[in-house]
PDB file of N, CA, C and O in Angstrom, chain B, residues numbered from 101:
ATOM      1  N   MET B 101      64.978 102.971  84.825  1.00  0.00           N
ATOM      2  CA  MET B 101      66.337 102.646  85.239  1.00  0.00           C
ATOM      3  C   MET B 101      67.142 102.127  84.048  1.00  0.00           C
ATOM      4  O   MET B 101      68.300 102.507  83.876  1.00  0.00           O
ATOM      5  N   SER B 102      66.547 101.270  83.232  1.00  0.00           N
ATOM      6  CA  SER B 102      67.291 100.741  82.094  1.00  0.00           C
ATOM      7  C   SER B 102      67.592 101.836  81.077  1.00  0.00           C
ATOM      8  O   SER B 102      68.595 101.766  80.367  1.00  0.00           O
ATOM      9  N   GLU B 103      66.730 102.842  81.005  1.00  0.00           N
ATOM     10  CA  GLU B 103      66.979 103.951  80.082  1.00  0.00           C
ATOM     11  C   GLU B 103      68.222 104.733  80.503  1.00  0.00           C
ATOM     12  O   GLU B 103      69.003 105.158  79.652  1.00  0.00           O
ATOM     13  N   ILE B 104      68.407 104.921  81.791  1.00  0.00           N
ATOM     14  CA  ILE B 104      69.567 105.659  82.290  1.00  0.00           C
ATOM     15  C   ILE B 104      70.849 104.906  81.929  1.00  0.00           C
ATOM     16  O   ILE B 104      71.826 105.510  81.487  1.00  0.00           O
ATOM     17  N   LYS B 105      70.839 103.588  82.120  1.00  0.00           N
ATOM     18  CA  LYS B 105      72.009 102.786  81.793  1.00  0.00           C
ATOM     19  C   LYS B 105      72.288 102.855  80.291  1.00  0.00           C
ATOM     20  O   LYS B 105      73.439 102.984  79.874  1.00  0.00           O
ATOM     21  N   HIS B 106      71.245 102.770  79.493  1.00  0.00           N
ATOM     22  CA  HIS B 106      71.398 102.824  78.041  1.00  0.00           C
ATOM     23  C   HIS B 106      72.009 104.150  77.608  1.00  0.00           C
ATOM     24  O   HIS B 106      72.897 104.183  76.756  1.00  0.00           O
ATOM     25  N   VAL B 107      71.536 105.233  78.193  1.00  0.00           N
ATOM     26  CA  VAL B 107      72.063 106.556  77.869  1.00  0.00           C
ATOM     27  C   VAL B 107      73.518 106.658  78.317  1.00  0.00           C
ATOM     28  O   VAL B 107      74.351 107.230  77.613  1.00  0.00           O
ATOM     29  N   GLU B 108      73.819 106.106  79.483  1.00  0.00           N
ATOM     30  CA  GLU B 108      75.185 106.131  80.006  1.00  0.00           C
ATOM     31  C   GLU B 108      76.140 105.416  79.042  1.00  0.00           C
ATOM     32  O   GLU B 108      77.255 105.883  78.811  1.00  0.00           O
ATOM     33  N   GLU B 109      75.699 104.280  78.479  1.00  0.00           N
ATOM     34  CA  GLU B 109      76.530 103.551  77.538  1.00  0.00           C
ATOM     35  C   GLU B 109      76.678 104.314  76.228  1.00  0.00           C
ATOM     36  O   GLU B 109      77.755 104.320  75.632  1.00  0.00           O
ATOM     37  N   GLU B 110      75.603 104.958  75.776  1.00  0.00           N
ATOM     38  CA  GLU B 110      75.677 105.721  74.536  1.00  0.00           C
ATOM     39  C   GLU B 110      76.652 106.878  74.658  1.00  0.00           C
ATOM     40  O   GLU B 110      77.387 107.171  73.715  1.00  0.00           O
ATOM     41  N   VAL B 111      76.667 107.538  75.807  1.00  0.00           N
ATOM     42  CA  VAL B 111      77.599 108.645  76.026  1.00  0.00           C
ATOM     43  C   VAL B 111      79.027 108.138  75.910  1.00  0.00           C
ATOM     44  O   VAL B 111      79.901 108.848  75.412  1.00  0.00           O
ATOM     45  N   ASN B 112      79.270 106.912  76.368  1.00  0.00           N
ATOM     46  CA  ASN B 112      80.601 106.328  76.324  1.00  0.00           C
ATOM     47  C   ASN B 112      81.074 106.091  74.888  1.00  0.00           C
ATOM     48  O   ASN B 112      82.279 106.094  74.636  1.00  0.00           O
ATOM     49  N   PHE B 113      80.155 105.886  73.948  1.00  0.00           N
ATOM     50  CA  PHE B 113      80.529 105.560  72.575  1.00  0.00           C
ATOM     51  C   PHE B 113      80.315 106.722  71.602  1.00  0.00           C
ATOM     52  O   PHE B 113      80.361 106.515  70.390  1.00  0.00           O
ATOM     53  N   GLN B 114      80.087 107.917  72.096  1.00  0.00           N
ATOM     54  CA  GLN B 114      79.927 109.052  71.203  1.00  0.00           C
ATOM     55  C   GLN B 114      81.254 109.350  70.503  1.00  0.00           C
ATOM     56  O   GLN B 114      82.329 109.120  71.056  1.00  0.00           O
ATOM     57  N   LYS B 115      81.155 109.865  69.281  1.00  0.00           N
ATOM     58  CA  LYS B 115      82.375 110.198  68.535  1.00  0.00           C
ATOM     59  C   LYS B 115      82.779 111.626  68.854  1.00  0.00           C
ATOM     60  O   LYS B 115      82.287 112.574  68.241  1.00  0.00           O
ATOM     61  N   ASN B 116      83.658 111.769  69.795  1.00  0.00           N
ATOM     62  CA  ASN B 116      84.219 113.067  70.163  1.00  0.00           C
ATOM     63  C   ASN B 116      85.627 112.839  70.705  1.00  0.00           C
ATOM     64  O   ASN B 116      86.193 111.759  70.533  1.00  0.00           O
ATOM     65  N   ASP B 117      86.180 113.832  71.346  1.00  0.00           N
ATOM     66  CA  ASP B 117      87.545 113.722  71.862  1.00  0.00           C
ATOM     67  C   ASP B 117      87.685 112.655  72.945  1.00  0.00           C
ATOM     68  O   ASP B 117      88.781 112.137  73.160  1.00  0.00           O
ATOM     69  N   LYS B 118      86.607 112.324  73.618  1.00  0.00           N
ATOM     70  CA  LYS B 118      86.667 111.380  74.729  1.00  0.00           C
ATOM     71  C   LYS B 118      86.219 109.975  74.313  1.00  0.00           C
ATOM     72  O   LYS B 118      85.779 109.206  75.167  1.00  0.00           O
ATOM     73  N   PHE B 119      86.316 109.621  73.034  1.00  0.00           N
ATOM     74  CA  PHE B 119      85.879 108.315  72.543  1.00  0.00           C
ATOM     75  C   PHE B 119      86.701 107.211  73.202  1.00  0.00           C
ATOM     76  O   PHE B 119      87.930 107.270  73.239  1.00  0.00           O
ATOM     77  N   THR B 120      86.010 106.217  73.712  1.00  0.00           N
ATOM     78  CA  THR B 120      86.680 105.102  74.361  1.00  0.00           C
ATOM     79  C   THR B 120      85.843 103.842  74.193  1.00  0.00           C
ATOM     80  O   THR B 120      84.619 103.920  74.088  1.00  0.00           O
ATOM     81  N   LEU B 121      86.480 102.706  74.166  1.00  0.00           N
ATOM     82  CA  LEU B 121      85.778 101.437  74.031  1.00  0.00           C
ATOM     83  C   LEU B 121      85.748 100.667  75.348  1.00  0.00           C
ATOM     84  O   LEU B 121      85.501  99.461  75.351  1.00  0.00           O
ATOM     85  N   THR B 122      85.997 101.346  76.461  1.00  0.00           N
ATOM     86  CA  THR B 122      85.994 100.670  77.750  1.00  0.00           C
ATOM     87  C   THR B 122      84.577 100.292  78.148  1.00  0.00           C
ATOM     88  O   THR B 122      83.615 100.985  77.819  1.00  0.00           O
ATOM     89  N   MET B 123      84.470  99.190  78.855  1.00  0.00           N
ATOM     90  CA  MET B 123      83.157  98.732  79.306  1.00  0.00           C
ATOM     91  C   MET B 123      82.751  99.477  80.573  1.00  0.00           C
ATOM     92  O   MET B 123      83.600  99.868  81.374  1.00  0.00           O
ATOM     93  N   ILE B 124      81.460  99.667  80.743  1.00  0.00           N
ATOM     94  CA  ILE B 124      80.922 100.252  81.963  1.00  0.00           C
ATOM     95  C   ILE B 124      80.503  99.088  82.852  1.00  0.00           C
ATOM     96  O   ILE B 124      79.684  98.271  82.433  1.00  0.00           O
ATOM     97  N   PRO B 125      81.042  98.986  84.075  1.00  0.00           N
ATOM     98  CA  PRO B 125      80.713  97.842  84.921  1.00  0.00           C
ATOM     99  C   PRO B 125      79.241  97.833  85.315  1.00  0.00           C
ATOM    100  O   PRO B 125      78.622  98.883  85.490  1.00  0.00           O
ATOM    101  N   GLY B 126      78.702  96.641  85.449  1.00  0.00           N
ATOM    102  CA  GLY B 126      77.310  96.475  85.841  1.00  0.00           C
ATOM    103  C   GLY B 126      77.130  96.635  87.341  1.00  0.00           C
ATOM    104  O   GLY B 126      78.076  96.921  88.075  1.00  0.00           O
ATOM    105  N   LYS B 127      75.901  96.444  87.769  1.00  0.00           N
ATOM    106  CA  LYS B 127      75.552  96.616  89.185  1.00  0.00           C
ATOM    107  C   LYS B 127      76.309  95.620  90.071  1.00  0.00           C
ATOM    108  O   LYS B 127      76.820  95.982  91.130  1.00  0.00           O
ATOM    109  N   PHE B 128      76.373  94.347  89.616  1.00  0.00           N
ATOM    110  CA  PHE B 128      77.052  93.314  90.407  1.00  0.00           C
ATOM    111  C   PHE B 128      78.545  93.603  90.523  1.00  0.00           C
ATOM    112  O   PHE B 128      79.117  93.472  91.605  1.00  0.00           O
ATOM    113  N   ALA B 129      79.181  93.991  89.426  1.00  0.00           N
ATOM    114  CA  ALA B 129      80.613  94.286  89.446  1.00  0.00           C
ATOM    115  C   ALA B 129      80.921  95.465  90.357  1.00  0.00           C
ATOM    116  O   ALA B 129      81.911  95.443  91.089  1.00  0.00           O
ATOM    117  N   LYS B 130      80.085  96.487  90.318  1.00  0.00           N
ATOM    118  CA  LYS B 130      80.287  97.640  91.200  1.00  0.00           C
ATOM    119  C   LYS B 130      80.152  97.231  92.663  1.00  0.00           C
ATOM    120  O   LYS B 130      80.911  97.692  93.515  1.00  0.00           O
ATOM    121  N   ALA B 131      79.184  96.366  92.950  1.00  0.00           N
ATOM    122  CA  ALA B 131      78.985  95.915  94.328  1.00  0.00           C
ATOM    123  C   ALA B 131      80.184  95.118  94.822  1.00  0.00           C
ATOM    124  O   ALA B 131      80.621  95.288  95.960  1.00  0.00           O
ATOM    125  N   MET B 132      80.720  94.242  93.962  1.00  0.00           N
ATOM    126  CA  MET B 132      81.867  93.421  94.367  1.00  0.00           C
ATOM    127  C   MET B 132      83.127  94.262  94.555  1.00  0.00           C
ATOM    128  O   MET B 132      83.958  93.952  95.409  1.00  0.00           O
ATOM    129  N   ARG B 133      83.270  95.311  93.772  1.00  0.00           N
ATOM    130  CA  ARG B 133      84.459  96.170  93.890  1.00  0.00           C
ATOM    131  C   ARG B 133      84.428  97.030  95.137  1.00  0.00           C
ATOM    132  O   ARG B 133      85.480  97.445  95.624  1.00  0.00           O
ATOM    133  N   THR B 134      83.256  97.303  95.659  1.00  0.00           N
ATOM    134  CA  THR B 134      83.140  98.184  96.824  1.00  0.00           C
ATOM    135  C   THR B 134      82.868  97.423  98.121  1.00  0.00           C
ATOM    136  O   THR B 134      82.820  98.034  99.189  1.00  0.00           O
ATOM    137  N   CYS B 135      82.690  96.103  98.049  1.00  0.00           N
ATOM    138  CA  CYS B 135      82.402  95.295  99.241  1.00  0.00           C
ATOM    139  C   CYS B 135      83.712  94.980  99.975  1.00  0.00           C
ATOM    140  O   CYS B 135      84.575  94.281  99.443  1.00  0.00           O
ATOM    141  N   VAL B 136      83.849  95.489 101.173  1.00  0.00           N
ATOM    142  CA  VAL B 136      85.079  95.313 101.947  1.00  0.00           C
ATOM    143  C   VAL B 136      85.289  93.846 102.312  1.00  0.00           C
ATOM    144  O   VAL B 136      86.423  93.366 102.297  1.00  0.00           O
ATOM    145  N   ILE B 137      84.229  93.139 102.634  1.00  0.00           N
ATOM    146  CA  ILE B 137      84.348  91.723 103.006  1.00  0.00           C
ATOM    147  C   ILE B 137      84.887  90.920 101.821  1.00  0.00           C
ATOM    148  O   ILE B 137      85.792  90.103 101.991  1.00  0.00           O
ATOM    149  N   TRP B 138      84.339  91.146 100.619  1.00  0.00           N
ATOM    150  CA  TRP B 138      84.814  90.430  99.430  1.00  0.00           C
ATOM    151  C   TRP B 138      86.264  90.772  99.125  1.00  0.00           C
ATOM    152  O   TRP B 138      87.041  89.897  98.744  1.00  0.00           O
ATOM    153  N   GLN B 139      86.634  92.031  99.288  1.00  0.00           N
ATOM    154  CA  GLN B 139      88.018  92.430  99.026  1.00  0.00           C
ATOM    155  C   GLN B 139      88.967  91.743 100.003  1.00  0.00           C
ATOM    156  O   GLN B 139      90.071  91.361  99.616  1.00  0.00           O
ATOM    157  N   PHE B 140      88.565  91.581 101.246  1.00  0.00           N
ATOM    158  CA  PHE B 140      89.402  90.889 102.238  1.00  0.00           C
ATOM    159  C   PHE B 140      89.563  89.422 101.861  1.00  0.00           C
ATOM    160  O   PHE B 140      90.659  88.871 101.965  1.00  0.00           O
ATOM    161  N   ILE B 141      88.474  88.781 101.422  1.00  0.00           N
ATOM    162  CA  ILE B 141      88.535  87.378 101.008  1.00  0.00           C
ATOM    163  C   ILE B 141      89.478  87.229  99.816  1.00  0.00           C
ATOM    164  O   ILE B 141      90.300  86.313  99.797  1.00  0.00           O
ATOM    165  N   ARG B 142      89.372  88.113  98.820  1.00  0.00           N
ATOM    166  CA  ARG B 142      90.259  88.065  97.658  1.00  0.00           C
ATOM    167  C   ARG B 142      91.722  88.275  98.076  1.00  0.00           C
ATOM    168  O   ARG B 142      92.621  87.631  97.536  1.00  0.00           O
ATOM    169  N   PHE B 143      91.952  89.169  99.029  1.00  0.00           N
ATOM    170  CA  PHE B 143      93.291  89.427  99.540  1.00  0.00           C
ATOM    171  C   PHE B 143      93.892  88.151 100.127  1.00  0.00           C
ATOM    172  O   PHE B 143      95.048  87.825  99.858  1.00  0.00           O
ATOM    173  N   ILE B 144      93.116  87.438 100.919  1.00  0.00           N
ATOM    174  CA  ILE B 144      93.580  86.190 101.533  1.00  0.00           C
ATOM    175  C   ILE B 144      93.880  85.151 100.452  1.00  0.00           C
ATOM    176  O   ILE B 144      94.916  84.489 100.503  1.00  0.00           O
ATOM    177  N   ILE B 145      92.981  85.002  99.472  1.00  0.00           N
ATOM    178  CA  ILE B 145      93.176  84.016  98.405  1.00  0.00           C
ATOM    179  C   ILE B 145      94.447  84.321  97.610  1.00  0.00           C
ATOM    180  O   ILE B 145      95.229  83.416  97.315  1.00  0.00           O
ATOM    181  N   ILE B 146      94.651  85.581  97.269  1.00  0.00           N
ATOM    182  CA  ILE B 146      95.849  85.963  96.499  1.00  0.00           C
ATOM    183  C   ILE B 146      97.108  85.705  97.318  1.00  0.00           C
ATOM    184  O   ILE B 146      98.109  85.244  96.771  1.00  0.00           O
ATOM    185  N   ASN B 147      97.077  85.993  98.614  1.00  0.00           N
ATOM    186  CA  ASN B 147      98.247  85.742  99.465  1.00  0.00           C
ATOM    187  C   ASN B 147      98.559  84.255  99.558  1.00  0.00           C
ATOM    188  O   ASN B 147      99.727  83.867  99.543  1.00  0.00           O
ATOM    189  N   ILE B 148      97.532  83.421  99.653  1.00  0.00           N
ATOM    190  CA  ILE B 148      97.754  81.975  99.695  1.00  0.00           C
ATOM    191  C   ILE B 148      98.397  81.501  98.395  1.00  0.00           C
ATOM    192  O   ILE B 148      99.319  80.685  98.417  1.00  0.00           O
ATOM    193  N   LYS B 149      97.909  82.015  97.259  1.00  0.00           N
ATOM    194  CA  LYS B 149      98.509  81.646  95.969  1.00  0.00           C
ATOM    195  C   LYS B 149      99.964  82.081  95.894  1.00  0.00           C
ATOM    196  O   LYS B 149     100.805  81.347  95.376  1.00  0.00           O
ATOM    197  N   MET B 150     100.265  83.264  96.406  1.00  0.00           N
ATOM    198  CA  MET B 150     101.652  83.746  96.391  1.00  0.00           C
ATOM    199  C   MET B 150     102.539  82.877  97.268  1.00  0.00           C
ATOM    200  O   MET B 150     103.673  82.585  96.888  1.00  0.00           O
ATOM    201  N   ILE B 151     102.062  82.463  98.411  1.00  0.00           N
ATOM    202  CA  ILE B 151     102.834  81.592  99.314  1.00  0.00           C
ATOM    203  C   ILE B 151     103.138  80.274  98.623  1.00  0.00           C
ATOM    204  O   ILE B 151     104.244  79.749  98.746  1.00  0.00           O
ATOM    205  N   ILE B 152     102.162  79.733  97.897  1.00  0.00           N
ATOM    206  CA  ILE B 152     102.361  78.466  97.190  1.00  0.00           C
ATOM    207  C   ILE B 152     103.424  78.627  96.111  1.00  0.00           C
ATOM    208  O   ILE B 152     104.308  77.779  95.989  1.00  0.00           O
ATOM    209  N   VAL B 153     103.355  79.699  95.326  1.00  0.00           N
ATOM    210  CA  VAL B 153     104.319  79.929  94.247  1.00  0.00           C
ATOM    211  C   VAL B 153     105.722  80.122  94.803  1.00  0.00           C
ATOM    212  O   VAL B 153     106.677  79.541  94.287  1.00  0.00           O
ATOM    213  N   VAL B 154     105.857  80.931  95.848  1.00  0.00           N
ATOM    214  CA  VAL B 154     107.171  81.177  96.454  1.00  0.00           C
ATOM    215  C   VAL B 154     107.687  79.895  97.092  1.00  0.00           C
ATOM    216  O   VAL B 154     108.884  79.614  97.027  1.00  0.00           O
ATOM    217  N   GLY B 155     106.801  79.114  97.707  1.00  0.00           N
ATOM    218  CA  GLY B 155     107.212  77.860  98.325  1.00  0.00           C
ATOM    219  C   GLY B 155     107.739  76.863  97.317  1.00  0.00           C
ATOM    220  O   GLY B 155     108.660  76.106  97.622  1.00  0.00           O
ATOM    221  N   LYS B 156     107.171  76.848  96.116  1.00  0.00           N
ATOM    222  CA  LYS B 156     107.652  75.934  95.066  1.00  0.00           C
ATOM    223  C   LYS B 156     109.038  76.324  94.558  1.00  0.00           C
ATOM    224  O   LYS B 156     109.810  75.467  94.130  1.00  0.00           O
ATOM    225  N   SER B 157     109.347  77.610  94.606  1.00  0.00           N
ATOM    226  CA  SER B 157     110.633  78.065  94.054  1.00  0.00           C
ATOM    227  C   SER B 157     111.787  77.893  95.040  1.00  0.00           C
ATOM    228  O   SER B 157     112.948  78.010  94.646  1.00  0.00           O
ATOM    229  N   HIS B 158     111.497  77.620  96.298  1.00  0.00           N
ATOM    230  CA  HIS B 158     112.597  77.479  97.283  1.00  0.00           C
ATOM    231  C   HIS B 158     112.819  76.056  97.666  1.00  0.00           C
ATOM    232  O   HIS B 158     113.698  75.765  98.477  1.00  0.00           O
TER     233      HIS B 158
END
């Protein structure tokens, strides 16, 4: 499994037309990005922060 990840990263840094320095997300990051429950929690937190900011300006 670690060999596959290593190869995946090497492909990302090959010198060709598609050269890029972007990071490849790890297993945990991929799980958090696809978890609907976590996305809903983040949505609520961001909305609360927005309400606080808007409330301070009025």
